[in-house]
Residue, then its C-alpha position, 0 to 999 in steps of 0.5 A: x553495494x554489490x548486492x544493491x547493484x545486483x538487485x537493481x539489475x534483476x529488477x530491470x530485467x523483469x518483463x513489462x507484464x510483471x510491472x503491469x500486474x504489480x501496478x494492478x495489485x497496488x491499485x487494488x490494495x490502495x482502493x481496499x486500504x482507503x475504503x477500509x480506513x474511511x469507514x473505520x476512521x476515528x475522526x468519523x466516529x461520534x465524540x468519545x468513542x474513538x478517543x484513547x484513554x488518558 
């Protein structure tokens, strides 16, 4: 419990610039993730190509 409180204390003491940079990186990562997944989705491929063998 003490380690959780200590970590929260350290996180809350970070500057607002750290939160802004983190937000920008999360937005970039989400954009890359969703762009990649939309292009490589098994649902978008023709029948039979993306299905798992049973």
